[in-house]
C-alpha positions as CSV (number, residue, x, y, z in Angstrom):
1,M,-13.4,3.9,-22.6
2,K,-14.9,0.7,-21.2
3,T,-14.0,-2.6,-22.7
4,N,-14.2,-6.3,-22.0
5,K,-11.0,-7.0,-23.8
6,I,-8.7,-9.6,-22.2
7,I,-5.6,-7.8,-21.1
8,N,-2.3,-9.4,-22.1
9,I,-0.1,-9.0,-19.1
10,A,3.4,-9.9,-18.0
11,V,5.5,-9.8,-14.8
12,I,8.9,-8.3,-14.7
13,G,11.0,-9.6,-11.8
14,V,9.7,-12.9,-10.5
15,G,11.2,-13.1,-7.0
16,H,9.1,-13.5,-3.9
17,L,6.4,-11.0,-4.9
18,G,6.6,-11.4,-8.7
19,N,5.8,-15.1,-8.3
20,H,2.5,-14.2,-6.6
21,H,1.7,-11.7,-9.3
22,A,2.2,-14.3,-12.0
23,K,0.1,-16.8,-10.0
24,H,-2.9,-14.4,-9.8
25,Y,-2.7,-13.2,-13.4
26,S,-2.6,-16.8,-14.6
27,Q,-5.9,-17.4,-12.8
28,M,-7.8,-14.3,-13.7
29,E,-10.5,-14.4,-16.4
30,S,-9.9,-10.7,-17.3
31,S,-6.2,-11.1,-18.1
32,K,-3.9,-13.5,-19.9
33,L,-0.4,-14.1,-18.4
34,I,1.6,-13.9,-21.6
35,G,5.0,-14.3,-19.9
36,V,7.6,-13.3,-17.4
37,F,11.1,-11.8,-17.5
38,D,13.9,-11.8,-14.9
39,I,17.6,-11.3,-15.2
40,N,18.0,-14.6,-13.4
41,E,17.3,-17.0,-16.3
42,T,16.9,-20.1,-14.2
43,R,14.3,-18.4,-12.0
44,C,12.6,-17.0,-15.0
45,N,12.3,-20.4,-16.7
46,E,11.1,-22.0,-13.4
47,I,8.3,-19.5,-12.9
48,A,7.3,-19.6,-16.6
49,K,7.0,-23.4,-16.4
50,K,5.1,-23.2,-13.1
51,Y,2.4,-21.0,-14.6
52,N,2.5,-22.5,-18.1
53,T,3.6,-19.2,-19.7
54,K,6.6,-17.9,-21.7
55,A,10.0,-17.0,-20.4
56,F,11.0,-13.9,-22.3
57,Q,14.7,-13.4,-23.0
58,S,14.5,-9.6,-23.1
59,L,12.4,-6.7,-21.9
60,D,12.0,-5.4,-25.4
61,S,10.6,-8.7,-26.7
62,L,8.1,-8.8,-23.8
63,L,6.9,-5.3,-24.5
64,E,6.1,-6.3,-28.1
65,E,3.3,-8.5,-26.8
66,A,2.1,-7.0,-23.4
67,D,-0.7,-4.5,-22.8
68,A,0.4,-4.1,-19.2
69,V,3.1,-5.3,-16.8
70,S,3.7,-5.8,-13.1
71,V,7.1,-4.4,-12.1
72,A,8.3,-6.4,-9.1
73,T,12.1,-5.8,-9.5
74,P,14.2,-4.3,-6.7
75,T,13.3,-0.7,-6.1
76,V,16.5,0.7,-7.6
77,Y,15.3,-0.6,-11.0
78,H,11.7,0.6,-10.8
79,K,12.3,3.9,-12.7
80,E,14.4,2.5,-15.5
81,V,12.1,-0.5,-16.2
82,S,8.8,1.4,-15.8
83,E,10.1,4.2,-18.1
84,T,10.9,1.7,-20.8
85,C,7.4,0.2,-20.5
86,I,5.6,3.5,-20.5
87,K,7.4,4.7,-23.6
88,K,5.9,1.6,-25.4
89,G,2.5,2.6,-24.2
90,T,2.3,-0.2,-21.7
91,H,0.4,0.2,-18.4
92,V,2.4,-0.5,-15.3
93,F,1.7,-1.8,-11.8
94,I,4.8,-1.0,-9.6
95,E,5.4,-2.7,-6.3
96,K,6.0,-0.2,-3.5
97,P,7.8,2.1,-3.2
98,I,7.1,3.6,-6.6
99,T,10.7,4.6,-7.2
100,K,13.9,5.3,-5.3
101,T,13.5,9.1,-5.3
102,V,10.6,11.7,-5.6
103,K,12.4,13.2,-8.6
104,E,12.2,9.8,-10.3
105,A,8.6,9.4,-9.4
106,D,7.7,12.9,-10.8
107,E,9.5,12.1,-14.1
108,L,7.7,8.8,-14.4
109,L,4.3,10.3,-13.8
110,A,4.9,13.1,-16.3
111,L,5.9,10.4,-18.9
112,A,2.8,8.3,-18.1
113,K,0.6,11.4,-18.6
114,K,2.3,12.0,-22.0
115,H,1.8,8.4,-23.1
116,K,-1.7,8.1,-21.5
117,T,-0.7,5.0,-19.5
118,I,-1.9,3.9,-16.1
119,V,0.6,3.8,-13.2
120,Q,-0.7,1.9,-10.1
121,V,1.4,1.3,-7.0
122,G,1.3,-1.8,-4.8
123,H,0.3,-0.3,-1.4
124,I,-1.6,-3.4,-0.6
125,E,-2.9,-2.4,2.9
126,R,-5.6,-0.3,1.2
127,L,-7.3,-3.6,0.4
128,N,-6.7,-5.2,3.7
129,P,-10.0,-6.8,4.7
130,A,-9.8,-5.3,8.2
131,I,-9.6,-1.8,6.7
132,L,-12.6,-2.1,4.3
133,P,-15.4,-1.6,7.0
134,L,-14.0,2.0,7.4
135,N,-15.4,2.8,4.0
136,E,-18.8,3.1,5.7
137,F,-17.7,6.0,7.9
138,D,-17.1,9.7,7.4
139,M,-13.4,9.7,8.3
140,N,-12.0,12.9,9.8
141,P,-9.4,11.6,12.3
142,K,-7.7,13.9,14.8
143,F,-5.1,11.4,16.0
144,I,-3.8,8.2,14.5
145,E,-1.4,5.7,16.1
146,V,0.2,3.0,14.1
147,Q,2.5,0.1,15.0
148,R,4.2,-2.3,12.6
149,L,6.8,-4.5,14.2
150,A,8.4,-7.6,12.7
151,P,11.1,-10.1,13.6
152,Y,14.3,-9.7,11.7
153,M,14.5,-11.2,8.2
154,S,17.2,-10.7,5.6
155,R,14.7,-10.0,2.8
156,G,14.0,-6.3,2.4
157,T,16.9,-5.1,4.4
158,D,18.5,-3.5,1.3
159,V,16.2,-0.5,2.1
160,P,15.7,1.4,5.4
161,V,12.7,0.3,7.5
162,V,10.9,3.5,6.6
163,L,10.8,2.5,2.9
164,D,10.4,-1.2,3.6
165,L,7.6,-1.3,6.3
166,M,6.6,2.2,7.4
167,I,5.6,3.3,3.9
168,H,2.6,1.0,4.0
169,D,1.3,3.0,7.0
170,I,2.3,6.3,5.6
171,D,0.1,5.6,2.6
172,L,-2.9,4.6,4.9
173,V,-2.5,7.7,7.0
174,L,-2.4,10.0,3.9
175,A,-5.5,8.3,2.6
176,F,-7.4,8.9,5.9
177,V,-6.2,12.5,6.4
178,K,-7.3,14.8,3.6
179,S,-4.8,17.5,4.4
180,S,-1.2,18.4,3.5
181,V,1.7,17.7,5.9
182,K,2.7,20.6,8.1
183,Y,5.8,19.2,9.7
184,I,7.5,15.9,10.7
185,H,9.5,14.8,13.7
186,A,11.3,11.5,13.4
187,S,13.9,9.4,15.2
188,G,15.3,5.9,14.6
189,V,18.2,3.6,15.2
190,S,20.3,1.0,13.4
191,I,20.4,-2.3,15.2
192,M,21.0,-5.3,12.9
193,T,22.0,-3.7,9.7
194,D,23.9,-0.6,8.4
195,S,20.5,0.9,7.7
196,V,17.7,2.2,10.0
197,D,15.9,-0.8,11.5
198,M,13.5,1.0,13.9
199,A,11.8,4.3,13.3
200,N,9.2,6.5,14.8
201,A,7.6,9.5,13.1
202,R,5.2,12.1,14.3
203,I,3.4,13.9,11.5
204,R,1.3,17.0,12.0
205,F,-1.0,18.0,9.2
206,E,-2.2,21.4,8.3
207,N,-5.7,20.6,9.6
208,G,-4.3,19.8,13.0
209,T,-4.4,16.0,12.7
210,V,-1.4,14.2,14.3
211,A,-0.2,10.7,13.3
212,S,2.3,8.7,15.3
213,I,3.8,5.8,13.3
214,T,6.3,3.2,14.6
215,S,8.0,0.6,12.5
216,S,10.6,-2.0,13.5
217,R,12.1,-5.0,11.8
218,V,13.8,-6.1,15.0
219,A,11.0,-7.3,17.3
220,K,10.3,-10.5,19.1
221,D,6.7,-10.8,17.8
222,R,4.8,-9.4,14.8
223,V,2.5,-6.5,15.6
224,R,0.3,-4.6,13.1
225,K,-2.1,-2.3,14.7
226,I,-3.8,1.0,14.0
227,K,-5.9,3.2,16.3
228,I,-7.9,6.1,14.9
229,F,-9.5,8.8,17.1
230,Q,-11.9,11.4,16.0
231,Q,-15.0,13.3,17.3
232,D,-17.5,10.7,18.6
233,L,-15.6,7.8,17.0
234,Y,-12.8,5.5,18.0
235,I,-11.5,2.6,15.8
236,T,-8.9,0.0,16.6
237,I,-7.7,-2.6,14.1
238,D,-5.5,-5.6,14.6
239,F,-4.4,-6.6,11.1
240,L,-2.8,-9.9,12.2
241,I,-5.9,-11.4,13.6
242,G,-8.3,-9.5,11.3
243,L,-10.2,-7.7,14.1
244,T,-11.8,-4.3,13.7
245,E,-13.6,-2.7,16.6
246,I,-15.5,0.5,16.4
247,Y,-16.8,2.7,19.3
248,R,-19.3,5.4,18.4
249,V,-20.7,8.1,20.7
250,M,-24.3,9.1,19.7
251,D,-27.1,11.1,21.2
252,D,-29.5,9.3,23.5
253,N,-32.3,9.2,20.9
254,Q,-30.1,7.7,18.2
255,T,-29.6,4.0,17.4
256,D,-27.0,2.0,15.7
257,P,-28.4,-1.2,14.2
258,A,-24.9,-2.6,13.7
259,A,-24.0,-2.3,17.4
260,I,-23.6,-5.5,19.5
261,M,-23.4,-3.6,22.8
262,S,-24.1,-0.1,24.2
263,A,-23.5,1.8,27.4
264,P,-24.9,5.1,28.7
265,L,-22.7,8.2,28.9
266,E,-23.2,11.5,30.5
267,S,-21.2,14.4,29.3
268,N,-21.7,18.0,30.3
269,G,-25.2,17.1,31.6
270,K,-26.1,15.6,28.3
271,H,-27.2,11.9,28.1
272,R,-25.5,10.0,25.3
273,Q,-24.6,6.4,24.4
274,I,-21.5,4.5,23.5
275,F,-22.1,1.9,20.8
276,Y,-19.7,-0.9,20.2
277,E,-19.4,-2.6,16.8
278,K,-17.3,-5.6,15.6
279,P,-17.9,-5.7,11.9
280,E,-17.6,-9.0,10.1
281,I,-14.3,-9.2,8.3
282,K,-14.7,-10.8,4.9
283,K,-11.5,-12.6,4.1
284,Q,-10.1,-11.9,0.7
285,D,-6.7,-12.0,-1.0
286,A,-5.7,-8.4,-1.0
287,L,-3.0,-8.9,-3.8
288,R,-5.6,-10.6,-6.0
289,K,-8.1,-7.7,-5.5
290,E,-5.3,-5.2,-6.1
291,L,-4.3,-6.8,-9.4
292,E,-8.0,-7.2,-10.5
293,N,-8.4,-3.4,-9.8
294,F,-5.4,-2.8,-12.0
295,V,-6.8,-4.8,-14.9
296,E,-10.3,-3.3,-14.6
297,S,-8.7,0.2,-14.5
298,I,-7.0,-0.6,-17.8
299,R,-10.4,-1.8,-19.2
300,G,-12.0,1.5,-18.1
301,N,-14.3,0.0,-15.6
302,T,-12.8,1.6,-12.5
303,K,-9.8,3.7,-11.3
304,P,-6.6,2.6,-9.5
305,I,-7.1,2.3,-5.8
306,V,-3.5,3.6,-5.3
307,D,-2.5,5.7,-8.4
308,G,0.9,6.9,-9.2
309,Q,0.4,10.3,-7.5
310,A,-0.6,8.5,-4.2
311,G,2.4,6.3,-4.5
312,R,4.6,9.4,-5.1
313,N,3.1,11.2,-2.1
314,A,3.8,8.3,0.3
315,L,7.4,8.1,-1.0
316,D,7.8,11.8,-0.4
317,V,6.8,11.6,3.2
318,A,8.8,8.4,3.8
319,I,12.0,10.1,2.4
320,Q,11.4,13.2,4.6
321,I,11.1,10.9,7.6
322,H,14.2,8.9,6.7
323,D,16.2,12.1,6.1
324,K,15.2,13.5,9.5
325,I,16.3,10.3,11.2
326,L,19.7,10.5,9.5
327,E,20.1,14.1,10.6
328,D,19.3,13.0,14.2
329,L,21.7,10.1,14.1
330,H,24.5,12.4,12.8
């Protein structure tokens, strides 16, 4: 049911990400930031003061007032915290990954269905401005190559690189490929931590599509690129500089009004053209858009861009990849 009701919302866990959630909710017209909660009382009070809101002393007292919450705690607490919220009929936005295990995710989704609450997951790359131009195309990729490399930072190293970095790209690949996974090959190494710091996965889908995903948190420079190949279409995206380039092969008598360059192509005696496009990337705050989508989903005006099932599916593939890496290492 659609409504224009202002959504009373709170943030649970106000570390690095939770701080940004609180900032956006405090600025949105469709929501009211009623408070924050964190087991670190000093941090909780600091963020509450920063955004002129209430520092709750307990999760139970927060849930007495909240219509919805953002759960930005460490992953190990996602299930327990979200479960408590859902049982109170509170909608939850959970930062990725949705939970620690697929079993936990399945239990959470079943509970949400029972209590008719929304579960949305923070796979923020779906709203990356460089990705949005792809919505104009009929995506049917045959091969996808993804690289996500980052210099070493201590934050996030409590989880393997597959669940920290690669899961973003797993979610994107699953969104592009409308097919189930057939099999996975994966390898990785531990370099700086006791966990896996560099990983590569090769995923083959039932429809024949192949995706190669590489993630590393031990790199000299940051790299975030994706290349998508399909019949008559090649797309390359550099997320860091916000550059999306599209190459389309079309018949000689077809035109592409968005093209800024074209070149003739002869294939099997047939005259065709290659059109090059560089769509304008409209800058936007992806987290702000993601949280606005959550609030508008609660109000019945849209649906979550990444719902709980999508978050669960990305986690499932990520865990399969990580398990195969561990098998290989041992």
